[in-house]
LOKOL-368573 format. One record per residue (C-alpha): residue number from 1; residue in one letter; chain; x, y, z. Coordinates in steps of 0.1 Angstrom, whole numbers. Example, Ala and Ser with C-alpha at 12.3 -4.5 7.8 and 13.67 -1.06 7.14 Angstrom:
BEGIN
+-----+-----+-------+-------+-------+-------+
:   n : res : chain :    xx :    yy :    zz :
+-----+-----+-------+-------+-------+-------+
:   1 :   a :     A :   123 :   -45 :    78 :
:   2 :   s :     A :   137 :   -11 :    71 :
+-----+-----+-------+-------+-------+-------+
***
This chain:
BEGIN
+-----+-----+-------+-------+-------+-------+
:   n : res : chain :    xx :    yy :    zz :
+-----+-----+-------+-------+-------+-------+
:   1 :   m :     A :  -510 :  1352 : -1612 :
:   2 :   g :     A :  -474 :  1367 : -1628 :
:   3 :   r :     A :  -460 :  1360 : -1657 :
:   4 :   s :     A :  -430 :  1342 : -1647 :
:   5 :   s :     A :  -457 :  1318 : -1627 :
:   6 :   r :     A :  -480 :  1315 : -1657 :
:   7 :   g :     A :  -450 :  1304 : -1677 :
:   8 :   l :     A :  -442 :  1277 : -1657 :
:   9 :   l :     A :  -480 :  1265 : -1654 :
:  10 :   l :     A :  -479 :  1263 : -1694 :
:  11 :   s :     A :  -447 :  1246 : -1698 :
:  12 :   v :     A :  -463 :  1218 : -1671 :
:  13 :   l :     A :  -495 :  1216 : -1688 :
:  14 :   l :     A :  -478 :  1210 : -1720 :
:  15 :   g :     A :  -452 :  1185 : -1707 :
:  16 :   l :     A :  -478 :  1168 : -1692 :
:  17 :   a :     A :  -505 :  1169 : -1723 :
:  18 :   g :     A :  -472 :  1158 : -1743 :
:  19 :   r :     A :  -465 :  1123 : -1724 :
:  20 :   a :     A :  -500 :  1118 : -1723 :
:  21 :   l :     A :  -505 :  1118 : -1762 :
:  22 :   g :     A :  -474 :  1100 : -1763 :
:  23 :   l :     A :  -450 :  1124 : -1773 :
:  24 :   g :     A :  -426 :  1107 : -1755 :
:  25 :   g :     A :  -415 :  1095 : -1721 :
:  26 :   v :     A :  -398 :  1113 : -1688 :
:  27 :   p :     A :  -372 :  1124 : -1705 :
:  28 :   f :     A :  -334 :  1134 : -1694 :
:  29 :   v :     A :  -332 :  1170 : -1693 :
:  30 :   v :     A :  -294 :  1189 : -1699 :
:  31 :   r :     A :  -289 :  1224 : -1695 :
:  32 :   v :     A :  -257 :  1236 : -1708 :
:  33 :   t :     A :  -249 :  1272 : -1694 :
:  34 :   d :     A :  -224 :  1301 : -1701 :
:  35 :   d :     A :  -193 :  1295 : -1676 :
:  36 :   a :     A :  -192 :  1330 : -1668 :
:  37 :   t :     A :  -229 :  1341 : -1665 :
:  38 :   g :     A :  -246 :  1306 : -1655 :
:  39 :   r :     A :  -269 :  1313 : -1681 :
:  40 :   g :     A :  -285 :  1292 : -1708 :
:  41 :   v :     A :  -271 :  1292 : -1738 :
:  42 :   p :     A :  -290 :  1284 : -1770 :
:  43 :   l :     A :  -279 :  1268 : -1802 :
:  44 :   v :     A :  -254 :  1243 : -1784 :
:  45 :   e :     A :  -254 :  1205 : -1802 :
:  46 :   l :     A :  -249 :  1173 : -1783 :
:  47 :   t :     A :  -242 :  1146 : -1805 :
:  48 :   t :     A :  -238 :  1109 : -1800 :
:  49 :   l :     A :  -213 :  1089 : -1815 :
:  50 :   d :     A :  -236 :  1078 : -1841 :
:  51 :   q :     A :  -243 :  1114 : -1854 :
:  52 :   v :     A :  -278 :  1116 : -1833 :
:  53 :   a :     A :  -281 :  1150 : -1825 :
:  54 :   f :     A :  -299 :  1172 : -1799 :
:  55 :   v :     A :  -299 :  1212 : -1802 :
:  56 :   t :     A :  -303 :  1230 : -1767 :
:  57 :   d :     A :  -336 :  1257 : -1771 :
:  58 :   s :     A :  -336 :  1293 : -1764 :
:  59 :   a :     A :  -331 :  1284 : -1724 :
:  60 :   g :     A :  -298 :  1260 : -1733 :
:  61 :   v :     A :  -321 :  1231 : -1727 :
:  62 :   v :     A :  -322 :  1196 : -1744 :
:  63 :   a :     A :  -346 :  1172 : -1730 :
:  64 :   i :     A :  -338 :  1135 : -1744 :
:  65 :   d :     A :  -365 :  1112 : -1747 :
:  66 :   d :     A :  -348 :  1085 : -1771 :
:  67 :   p :     A :  -356 :  1046 : -1759 :
:  68 :   a :     A :  -322 :  1037 : -1770 :
:  69 :   l :     A :  -303 :  1063 : -1752 :
:  70 :   l :     A :  -324 :  1064 : -1717 :
:  71 :   g :     A :  -304 :  1040 : -1694 :
:  72 :   r :     A :  -273 :  1041 : -1708 :
:  73 :   r :     A :  -238 :  1063 : -1704 :
:  74 :   v :     A :  -234 :  1081 : -1731 :
:  75 :   f :     A :  -209 :  1101 : -1747 :
:  76 :   f :     A :  -222 :  1136 : -1763 :
:  77 :   h :     A :  -197 :  1156 : -1785 :
:  78 :   v :     A :  -207 :  1192 : -1776 :
:  79 :   t :     A :  -204 :  1222 : -1801 :
:  80 :   s :     A :  -216 :  1257 : -1806 :
:  81 :   p :     A :  -206 :  1289 : -1828 :
:  82 :   g :     A :  -189 :  1312 : -1806 :
:  83 :   y :     A :  -181 :  1289 : -1777 :
:  84 :   e :     A :  -156 :  1263 : -1767 :
:  85 :   v :     A :  -162 :  1234 : -1746 :
:  86 :   r :     A :  -129 :  1228 : -1725 :
:  87 :   q :     A :  -140 :  1193 : -1712 :
:  88 :   r :     A :  -124 :  1161 : -1735 :
:  89 :   v :     A :  -129 :  1126 : -1735 :
:  90 :   f :     A :  -112 :  1100 : -1753 :
:  91 :   g :     A :   -95 :  1131 : -1767 :
:  92 :   e :     A :  -132 :  1145 : -1781 :
:  93 :   v :     A :  -144 :  1174 : -1769 :
:  94 :   g :     A :  -175 :  1165 : -1749 :
:  95 :   a :     A :  -184 :  1145 : -1721 :
:  96 :   v :     A :  -202 :  1114 : -1707 :
:  97 :   l :     A :  -235 :  1113 : -1688 :
:  98 :   e :     A :  -259 :  1090 : -1673 :
:  99 :   v :     A :  -286 :  1097 : -1693 :
: 100 :   r :     A :  -314 :  1083 : -1668 :
: 101 :   p :     A :  -351 :  1091 : -1673 :
: 102 :   g :     A :  -360 :  1117 : -1649 :
: 103 :   g :     A :  -325 :  1129 : -1643 :
: 104 :   s :     A :  -308 :  1160 : -1650 :
: 105 :   a :     A :  -274 :  1172 : -1659 :
: 106 :   e :     A :  -255 :  1205 : -1665 :
: 107 :   l :     A :  -225 :  1214 : -1686 :
: 108 :   s :     A :  -205 :  1249 : -1687 :
: 109 :   i :     A :  -190 :  1260 : -1719 :
: 110 :   h :     A :  -168 :  1291 : -1725 :
: 111 :   r :     A :  -181 :  1320 : -1744 :
: 112 :   q :     A :  -152 :  1329 : -1771 :
: 113 :   d :     A :  -172 :  1358 : -1789 :
: 114 :   i :     A :  -177 :  1396 : -1774 :
: 115 :   a :     A :  -214 :  1391 : -1781 :
: 116 :   e :     A :  -237 :  1369 : -1759 :
: 117 :   r :     A :  -263 :  1347 : -1776 :
: 118 :   l :     A :  -295 :  1348 : -1757 :
: 119 :   y :     A :  -323 :  1332 : -1779 :
: 120 :   r :     A :  -342 :  1324 : -1807 :
: 121 :   v :     A :  -369 :  1351 : -1817 :
: 122 :   t :     A :  -389 :  1338 : -1847 :
: 123 :   g :     A :  -397 :  1298 : -1857 :
: 124 :   e :     A :  -415 :  1271 : -1838 :
: 125 :   g :     A :  -399 :  1251 : -1808 :
: 126 :   i :     A :  -383 :  1281 : -1793 :
: 127 :   y :     A :  -387 :  1267 : -1759 :
: 128 :   r :     A :  -393 :  1233 : -1771 :
: 129 :   d :     A :  -374 :  1212 : -1749 :
: 130 :   s :     A :  -378 :  1236 : -1717 :
: 131 :   v :     A :  -414 :  1227 : -1722 :
: 132 :   l :     A :  -409 :  1191 : -1720 :
: 133 :   a :     A :  -389 :  1193 : -1694 :
: 134 :   g :     A :  -419 :  1214 : -1676 :
: 135 :   r :     A :  -396 :  1239 : -1670 :
: 136 :   p :     A :  -406 :  1280 : -1669 :
: 137 :   v :     A :  -405 :  1297 : -1700 :
: 138 :   p :     A :  -403 :  1336 : -1703 :
: 139 :   i :     A :  -427 :  1342 : -1735 :
: 140 :   a :     A :  -461 :  1336 : -1737 :
: 141 :   r :     A :  -460 :  1311 : -1772 :
: 142 :   p :     A :  -430 :  1292 : -1765 :
: 143 :   l :     A :  -437 :  1263 : -1792 :
: 144 :   e :     A :  -458 :  1280 : -1823 :
: 145 :   n :     A :  -466 :  1316 : -1832 :
: 146 :   g :     A :  -485 :  1326 : -1864 :
: 147 :   g :     A :  -478 :  1292 : -1876 :
: 148 :   v :     A :  -444 :  1300 : -1886 :
: 149 :   l :     A :  -410 :  1279 : -1893 :
: 150 :   g :     A :  -389 :  1300 : -1903 :
: 151 :   q :     A :  -382 :  1341 : -1914 :
: 152 :   d :     A :  -356 :  1359 : -1933 :
: 153 :   t :     A :  -343 :  1392 : -1922 :
: 154 :   v :     A :  -358 :  1419 : -1899 :
: 155 :   t :     A :  -366 :  1459 : -1898 :
: 156 :   t :     A :  -383 :  1475 : -1869 :
: 157 :   a :     A :  -400 :  1511 : -1862 :
: 158 :   l :     A :  -418 :  1524 : -1829 :
: 159 :   y :     A :  -454 :  1535 : -1841 :
: 160 :   h :     A :  -479 :  1546 : -1820 :
: 161 :   g :     A :  -459 :  1534 : -1786 :
: 162 :   r :     A :  -456 :  1499 : -1799 :
: 163 :   i :     A :  -423 :  1481 : -1819 :
: 164 :   y :     A :  -438 :  1469 : -1852 :
: 165 :   w :     A :  -414 :  1440 : -1867 :
: 166 :   i :     A :  -413 :  1432 : -1905 :
: 167 :   w :     A :  -395 :  1402 : -1915 :
: 168 :   g :     A :  -390 :  1386 : -1952 :
: 169 :   d :     A :  -398 :  1355 : -1969 :
: 170 :   t :     A :  -414 :  1332 : -1945 :
: 171 :   t :     A :  -421 :  1297 : -1939 :
: 172 :   g :     A :  -450 :  1280 : -1925 :
: 173 :   f :     A :  -461 :  1244 : -1917 :
: 174 :   a :     A :  -475 :  1238 : -1951 :
: 175 :   r :     A :  -470 :  1272 : -1970 :
: 176 :   y :     A :  -450 :  1299 : -1976 :
: 177 :   n :     A :  -456 :  1336 : -1975 :
: 178 :   f :     A :  -436 :  1360 : -2004 :
: 179 :   g :     A :  -452 :  1391 : -1991 :
: 180 :   a :     A :  -436 :  1405 : -1963 :
: 181 :   s :     A :  -445 :  1390 : -1923 :
: 182 :   g :     A :  -455 :  1414 : -1895 :
: 183 :   a :     A :  -461 :  1413 : -1858 :
: 184 :   t :     A :  -460 :  1437 : -1831 :
: 185 :   s :     A :  -447 :  1436 : -1797 :
: 186 :   e :     A :  -448 :  1461 : -1765 :
: 187 :   l :     A :  -417 :  1481 : -1750 :
: 188 :   p :     A :  -400 :  1470 : -1723 :
: 189 :   g :     A :  -416 :  1487 : -1693 :
: 190 :   r :     A :  -447 :  1494 : -1709 :
: 191 :   g :     A :  -462 :  1455 : -1709 :
: 192 :   g :     A :  -433 :  1440 : -1727 :
: 193 :   l :     A :  -407 :  1417 : -1716 :
: 194 :   d :     A :  -370 :  1423 : -1706 :
: 195 :   p :     A :  -354 :  1420 : -1740 :
: 196 :   a :     A :  -329 :  1396 : -1721 :
: 197 :   l :     A :  -357 :  1371 : -1715 :
: 198 :   g :     A :  -373 :  1372 : -1748 :
: 199 :   i :     A :  -398 :  1394 : -1772 :
: 200 :   d :     A :  -439 :  1383 : -1771 :
: 201 :   l :     A :  -449 :  1386 : -1805 :
: 202 :   h :     A :  -482 :  1393 : -1819 :
: 203 :   y :     A :  -485 :  1383 : -1856 :
: 204 :   f :     A :  -506 :  1398 : -1884 :
: 205 :   t :     A :  -523 :  1364 : -1892 :
: 206 :   g :     A :  -544 :  1352 : -1919 :
: 207 :   e :     A :  -557 :  1320 : -1933 :
: 208 :   e :     A :  -553 :  1289 : -1909 :
: 209 :   g :     A :  -537 :  1316 : -1886 :
: 210 :   f :     A :  -506 :  1319 : -1903 :
: 211 :   s :     A :  -487 :  1349 : -1908 :
: 212 :   r :     A :  -502 :  1368 : -1936 :
: 213 :   p :     A :  -487 :  1390 : -1964 :
: 214 :   m :     A :  -480 :  1425 : -1950 :
: 215 :   l :     A :  -477 :  1442 : -1986 :
: 216 :   p :     A :  -500 :  1422 : -2009 :
: 217 :   l :     A :  -493 :  1430 : -2045 :
: 218 :   s :     A :  -511 :  1421 : -2075 :
: 219 :   e :     A :  -478 :  1418 : -2099 :
: 220 :   p :     A :  -457 :  1387 : -2095 :
: 221 :   g :     A :  -427 :  1384 : -2081 :
: 222 :   l :     A :  -410 :  1383 : -2041 :
: 223 :   v :     A :  -420 :  1415 : -2019 :
: 224 :   w :     A :  -395 :  1429 : -1997 :
: 225 :   i :     A :  -401 :  1456 : -1970 :
: 226 :   e :     A :  -365 :  1475 : -1971 :
: 227 :   g :     A :  -374 :  1497 : -1939 :
: 228 :   l :     A :  -398 :  1511 : -1915 :
: 229 :   f :     A :  -397 :  1549 : -1908 :
: 230 :   t :     A :  -427 :  1574 : -1895 :
: 231 :   v :     A :  -436 :  1610 : -1904 :
: 232 :   r :     A :  -462 :  1633 : -1903 :
: 233 :   d :     A :  -488 :  1635 : -1930 :
: 234 :   p :     A :  -503 :  1670 : -1938 :
: 235 :   s :     A :  -529 :  1662 : -1913 :
: 236 :   g :     A :  -502 :  1663 : -1887 :
: 237 :   t :     A :  -509 :  1625 : -1881 :
: 238 :   e :     A :  -483 :  1603 : -1875 :
: 239 :   r :     A :  -480 :  1574 : -1904 :
: 240 :   l :     A :  -458 :  1544 : -1909 :
: 241 :   l :     A :  -438 :  1541 : -1942 :
: 242 :   a :     A :  -423 :  1512 : -1957 :
: 243 :   t :     A :  -394 :  1511 : -1985 :
: 244 :   y :     A :  -400 :  1483 : -2002 :
: 245 :   t :     A :  -385 :  1464 : -2039 :
: 246 :   r :     A :  -405 :  1437 : -2060 :
: 247 :   q :     A :  -383 :  1412 : -2079 :
: 248 :   a :     A :  -380 :  1380 : -2095 :
: 249 :   g :     A :  -352 :  1367 : -2070 :
: 250 :   l :     A :  -318 :  1375 : -2064 :
: 251 :   t :     A :  -320 :  1399 : -2095 :
: 252 :   p :     A :  -323 :  1438 : -2099 :
: 253 :   p :     A :  -357 :  1449 : -2087 :
: 254 :   l :     A :  -390 :  1452 : -2108 :
: 255 :   e :     A :  -401 :  1477 : -2086 :
: 256 :   c :     A :  -394 :  1501 : -2059 :
: 257 :   g :     A :  -414 :  1523 : -2039 :
: 258 :   v :     A :  -427 :  1534 : -2008 :
: 259 :   a :     A :  -459 :  1520 : -1990 :
: 260 :   l :     A :  -481 :  1535 : -1965 :
: 261 :   f :     A :  -495 :  1517 : -1938 :
: 262 :   d :     A :  -535 :  1514 : -1936 :
: 263 :   d :     A :  -541 :  1513 : -1897 :
: 264 :   s :     A :  -577 :  1502 : -1906 :
: 265 :   r :     A :  -568 :  1470 : -1921 :
: 266 :   n :     A :  -530 :  1465 : -1908 :
: 267 :   v :     A :  -516 :  1463 : -1944 :
: 268 :   f :     A :  -493 :  1483 : -1963 :
: 269 :   v :     A :  -505 :  1497 : -1996 :
: 270 :   p :     A :  -480 :  1513 : -2025 :
: 271 :   w :     A :  -480 :  1549 : -2020 :
: 272 :   r :     A :  -452 :  1564 : -2041 :
: 273 :   r :     A :  -429 :  1547 : -2066 :
: 274 :   r :     A :  -391 :  1554 : -2067 :
: 275 :   p :     A :  -364 :  1548 : -2088 :
: 276 :   c :     A :  -343 :  1515 : -2085 :
: 277 :   a :     A :  -306 :  1514 : -2080 :
: 278 :   g :     A :  -286 :  1486 : -2078 :
: 279 :   s :     A :  -302 :  1455 : -2057 :
: 280 :   h :     A :  -326 :  1455 : -2025 :
: 281 :   r :     A :  -309 :  1463 : -1993 :
: 282 :   s :     A :  -323 :  1458 : -1958 :
: 283 :   s :     A :  -326 :  1492 : -1945 :
: 284 :   h :     A :  -327 :  1502 : -1906 :
: 285 :   p :     A :  -336 :  1539 : -1906 :
: 286 :   f :     A :  -327 :  1566 : -1883 :
: 287 :   r :     A :  -335 :  1604 : -1880 :
: 288 :   l :     A :  -312 :  1631 : -1871 :
: 289 :   s :     A :  -310 :  1667 : -1872 :
: 290 :   v :     A :  -287 :  1683 : -1891 :
: 291 :   g :     A :  -284 :  1724 : -1894 :
: 292 :   g :     A :  -318 :  1728 : -1880 :
: 293 :   r :     A :  -333 :  1705 : -1905 :
: 294 :   d :     A :  -348 :  1669 : -1894 :
: 295 :   y :     A :  -338 :  1642 : -1921 :
: 296 :   w :     A :  -345 :  1603 : -1921 :
: 297 :   y :     A :  -315 :  1582 : -1929 :
: 298 :   l :     A :  -320 :  1550 : -1949 :
: 299 :   y :     A :  -289 :  1542 : -1951 :
: 300 :   p :     A :  -261 :  1564 : -1937 :
: 301 :   h :     A :  -253 :  1577 : -1975 :
: 302 :   l :     A :  -290 :  1576 : -1987 :
: 303 :   r :     A :  -311 :  1604 : -1967 :
: 304 :   v :     A :  -346 :  1624 : -1972 :
: 305 :   p :     A :  -360 :  1656 : -1952 :
: 306 :   d :     A :  -386 :  1642 : -1925 :
: 307 :   d :     A :  -414 :  1659 : -1947 :
: 308 :   w :     A :  -443 :  1643 : -1961 :
: 309 :   a :     A :  -441 :  1661 : -1997 :
: 310 :   a :     A :  -403 :  1658 : -1997 :
: 311 :   i :     A :  -407 :  1618 : -1990 :
: 312 :   g :     A :  -429 :  1613 : -2022 :
: 313 :   d :     A :  -407 :  1633 : -2045 :
: 314 :   p :     A :  -378 :  1615 : -2058 :
: 315 :   a :     A :  -360 :  1641 : -2066 :
: 316 :   r :     A :  -357 :  1657 : -2031 :
: 317 :   w :     A :  -339 :  1626 : -2015 :
: 318 :   e :     A :  -304 :  1628 : -2009 :
: 319 :   s :     A :  -271 :  1608 : -2017 :
: 320 :   y :     A :  -236 :  1610 : -1999 :
: 321 :   v :     A :  -211 :  1614 : -2031 :
: 322 :   r :     A :  -178 :  1625 : -2041 :
: 323 :   t :     A :  -178 :  1653 : -2063 :
: 324 :   a :     A :  -158 :  1662 : -2092 :
: 325 :   e :     A :  -136 :  1683 : -2075 :
: 326 :   g :     A :  -128 :  1650 : -2049 :
: 327 :   r :     A :  -152 :  1665 : -2017 :
: 328 :   w :     A :  -178 :  1644 : -2000 :
: 329 :   a :     A :  -213 :  1660 : -2004 :
: 330 :   w :     A :  -252 :  1654 : -2002 :
: 331 :   r :     A :  -265 :  1657 : -2035 :
: 332 :   p :     A :  -308 :  1657 : -2043 :
: 333 :   g :     A :  -316 :  1635 : -2072 :
: 334 :   e :     A :  -290 :  1607 : -2073 :
: 335 :   v :     A :  -303 :  1573 : -2052 :
: 336 :   r :     A :  -271 :  1549 : -2045 :
: 337 :   s :     A :  -278 :  1516 : -2030 :
: 338 :   d :     A :  -241 :  1504 : -2023 :
: 339 :   p :     A :  -224 :  1522 : -1993 :
: 340 :   a :     A :  -196 :  1500 : -1995 :
: 341 :   a :     A :  -187 :  1515 : -2031 :
: 342 :   t :     A :  -186 :  1549 : -2018 :
: 343 :   g :     A :  -151 :  1539 : -1998 :
: 344 :   l :     A :  -166 :  1550 : -1968 :
: 345 :   f :     A :  -166 :  1514 : -1952 :
: 346 :   p :     A :  -126 :  1503 : -1957 :
: 347 :   l :     A :  -132 :  1484 : -1927 :
: 348 :   a :     A :  -100 :  1465 : -1911 :
: 349 :   d :     A :   -94 :  1445 : -1882 :
: 350 :   a :     A :   -86 :  1463 : -1850 :
: 351 :   r :     A :   -62 :  1436 : -1838 :
: 352 :   t :     A :   -43 :  1424 : -1873 :
: 353 :   g :     A :   -48 :  1451 : -1893 :
: 354 :   k :     A :   -58 :  1431 : -1919 :
: 355 :   a :     A :   -92 :  1441 : -1945 :
: 356 :   t :     A :  -122 :  1424 : -1924 :
: 357 :   g :     A :  -142 :  1423 : -1957 :
: 358 :   a :     A :  -173 :  1430 : -1940 :
: 359 :   y :     A :  -202 :  1449 : -1954 :
: 360 :   p :     A :  -223 :  1476 : -1938 :
: 361 :   s :     A :  -259 :  1461 : -1918 :
: 362 :   c :     A :  -268 :  1490 : -1898 :
: 363 :   v :     A :  -256 :  1526 : -1879 :
: 364 :   t :     A :  -271 :  1540 : -1847 :
: 365 :   w :     A :  -264 :  1565 : -1825 :
: 366 :   n :     A :  -252 :  1552 : -1787 :
: 367 :   a :     A :  -255 :  1571 : -1757 :
: 368 :   f :     A :  -230 :  1556 : -1737 :
: 369 :   r :     A :  -198 :  1557 : -1763 :
: 370 :   r :     A :  -213 :  1590 : -1771 :
: 371 :   r :     A :  -204 :  1580 : -1810 :
: 372 :   w :     A :  -221 :  1564 : -1840 :
: 373 :   i :     A :  -215 :  1529 : -1842 :
: 374 :   l :     A :  -217 :  1500 : -1869 :
: 375 :   l :     A :  -224 :  1467 : -1871 :
: 376 :   a :     A :  -211 :  1453 : -1902 :
: 377 :   e :     A :  -212 :  1415 : -1913 :
: 378 :   r :     A :  -196 :  1391 : -1938 :
: 379 :   v :     A :  -205 :  1355 : -1939 :
: 380 :   g :     A :  -212 :  1343 : -1904 :
: 381 :   d :     A :  -193 :  1373 : -1887 :
: 382 :   v :     A :  -202 :  1406 : -1871 :
: 383 :   y :     A :  -180 :  1432 : -1867 :
: 384 :   y :     A :  -184 :  1463 : -1840 :
: 385 :   a :     A :  -169 :  1501 : -1856 :
: 386 :   e :     A :  -174 :  1537 : -1843 :
: 387 :   a :     A :  -173 :  1570 : -1860 :
: 388 :   d :     A :  -178 :  1604 : -1851 :
: 389 :   r :     A :  -207 :  1609 : -1881 :
: 390 :   p :     A :  -231 :  1583 : -1896 :
: 391 :   e :     A :  -215 :  1587 : -1930 :
: 392 :   g :     A :  -181 :  1576 : -1915 :
: 393 :   p :     A :  -154 :  1571 : -1925 :
: 394 :   w :     A :  -154 :  1539 : -1908 :
: 395 :   r :     A :  -118 :  1527 : -1902 :
: 396 :   e :     A :  -113 :  1496 : -1872 :
: 397 :   a :     A :  -135 :  1472 : -1867 :
: 398 :   v :     A :  -135 :  1444 : -1838 :
: 399 :   r :     A :  -151 :  1412 : -1842 :
: 400 :   v :     A :  -180 :  1405 : -1818 :
: 401 :   v :     A :  -200 :  1372 : -1828 :
: 402 :   h :     A :  -184 :  1344 : -1853 :
: 403 :   h :     A :  -206 :  1314 : -1866 :
: 404 :   e :     A :  -182 :  1290 : -1883 :
: 405 :   h :     A :  -200 :  1274 : -1914 :
: 406 :   y :     A :  -230 :  1292 : -1910 :
: 407 :   n :     A :  -243 :  1325 : -1923 :
: 408 :   f :     A :  -256 :  1354 : -1902 :
: 409 :   y :     A :  -269 :  1380 : -1924 :
: 410 :   n :     A :  -289 :  1415 : -1925 :
: 411 :   v :     A :  -279 :  1422 : -1888 :
: 412 :   a :     A :  -302 :  1448 : -1872 :
: 413 :   s :     A :  -294 :  1467 : -1838 :
: 414 :   h :     A :  -322 :  1477 : -1817 :
: 415 :   p :     A :  -319 :  1510 : -1800 :
: 416 :   f :     A :  -352 :  1508 : -1781 :
: 417 :   f :     A :  -336 :  1477 : -1764 :
: 418 :   d :     A :  -305 :  1499 : -1749 :
: 419 :   q :     A :  -300 :  1493 : -1714 :
: 420 :   q :     A :  -278 :  1514 : -1689 :
: 421 :   d :     A :  -281 :  1547 : -1714 :
: 422 :   g :     A :  -265 :  1527 : -1744 :
: 423 :   r :     A :  -241 :  1504 : -1724 :
: 424 :   i :     A :  -254 :  1473 : -1730 :
: 425 :   i :     A :  -273 :  1468 : -1767 :
: 426 :   y :     A :  -291 :  1442 : -1785 :
: 427 :   f :     A :  -288 :  1431 : -1820 :
: 428 :   e :     A :  -303 :  1398 : -1842 :
: 429 :   g :     A :  -295 :  1384 : -1876 :
: 430 :   t :     A :  -310 :  1358 : -1898 :
: 431 :   y :     A :  -291 :  1323 : -1891 :
: 432 :   t :     A :  -290 :  1307 : -1921 :
: 433 :   a :     A :  -269 :  1281 : -1942 :
: 434 :   t :     A :  -278 :  1302 : -1975 :
: 435 :   f :     A :  -247 :  1315 : -1992 :
: 436 :   s :     A :  -222 :  1299 : -1967 :
: 437 :   d :     A :  -203 :  1262 : -1967 :
: 438 :   a :     A :  -223 :  1251 : -1939 :
: 439 :   r :     A :  -222 :  1212 : -1937 :
: 440 :   h :     A :  -257 :  1208 : -1926 :
: 441 :   q :     A :  -287 :  1227 : -1914 :
: 442 :   t :     A :  -295 :  1232 : -1878 :
: 443 :   p :     A :  -332 :  1221 : -1867 :
: 444 :   r :     A :  -355 :  1249 : -1862 :
: 445 :   y :     A :  -330 :  1276 : -1859 :
: 446 :   d :     A :  -320 :  1276 : -1895 :
: 447 :   y :     A :  -336 :  1309 : -1916 :
: 448 :   n :     A :  -346 :  1321 : -1882 :
: 449 :   q :     A :  -338 :  1353 : -1858 :
: 450 :   v :     A :  -315 :  1349 : -1833 :
: 451 :   m :     A :  -307 :  1378 : -1806 :
: 452 :   y :     A :  -275 :  1387 : -1793 :
: 453 :   r :     A :  -265 :  1412 : -1767 :
: 454 :   l :     A :  -235 :  1434 : -1765 :
: 455 :   r :     A :  -217 :  1455 : -1736 :
: 456 :   l :     A :  -200 :  1485 : -1747 :
: 457 :   d :     A :  -179 :  1486 : -1718 :
: 458 :   d :     A :  -160 :  1451 : -1727 :
: 459 :   p :     A :  -127 :  1464 : -1726 :
: 460 :   r :     A :  -120 :  1445 : -1762 :
: 461 :   l :     A :  -138 :  1470 : -1782 :
: 462 :   a :     A :  -114 :  1493 : -1775 :
: 463 :   l :     A :  -107 :  1512 : -1809 :
: 464 :   a :     A :   -84 :  1538 : -1821 :
: 465 :   h :     A :  -105 :  1570 : -1826 :
+-----+-----+-------+-------+-------+-------+
***
């Protein structure tokens, strides 16, 4: 039996079980699709005139079994960040639907964002409504995985042929994990799903099956892993390392260091302390050869030789700084944490010429554009930029994602998901009301990771080189 057949059988069985347990009658199913692709759109809100709200799952589906609505013509106000509904009723954006038990309807919406929203990666009920409707789902655990309700900020690495995922603070059904959470998944084509469909995460779990701390420390404070990278130890064995901080909330770190993954216990242990400089910042390391030497770039402005001894010696870490003579150069022993302060990221909107106010999130090499690409963020927005070198300078940017009245931070690109030789890239971020002027929190989606896809051959990404 193939994956899609198993998914369909699971959805049908769970839907029947839910009805047998009294979790609802035969629902009315609405599927909201992108008018250009026909693909279901997640995170679309359908709201009645008395403010009863339904939010599409990762397949763009809502299953309505509210007995007060079934058997009636109902007006739904339809909204979704980055998308617009062109249909109007009573002068309002939305549609009137015949909400019949066992019935269905399709609505189409128009995507305004250049990037395409695909699915929610973490949290419970990722395909809740599809399951209630008895429809097929692509992932093995569509309702619950690792006991996770919400997860903040992702960083990833390829290690021993698998993808390792690490998140920050994690909420569960009746508990929290403030010691970093982790999971693995298979690469596409090696047992893993096409990233356009979803990700089957295998969590590292502990008590009651809840996502357990990946870097447990005895001292008090929040433990946040910044970035992951690999290096050969003196025996030539590949090891997984993580930069981390321990801190009392949004304050300067109390401890900074490099942790080593213990493969026998599937947990990180502190390996080397390093000086703290500024605040915690998410890191998405990449390896680059410069002058015949390989380096790990923890950020575009901070690097260390790809060497076991060098990584363990803070004096051999290098920062990209402006010298007394006014030139830019790499200098050892200076650990800078704020790239925006260097003046290398003065991003201006390519369309208006105005300053974006966006802050750099991640930098990767792209084979299709044959340039370094940057994803930068401002509250709720993601910007795309290009440069000849990872250090920059970065000048122009195009906004590719917009979340009005909501935040979308710590954006992470995943080069291991690139398709068509880099023509298509995938990235995600934390969708959250935190640090925004959100009017309400989106059920299930809030404080979770949402995946996007971006085509780099889109003419709207034209930039002056």
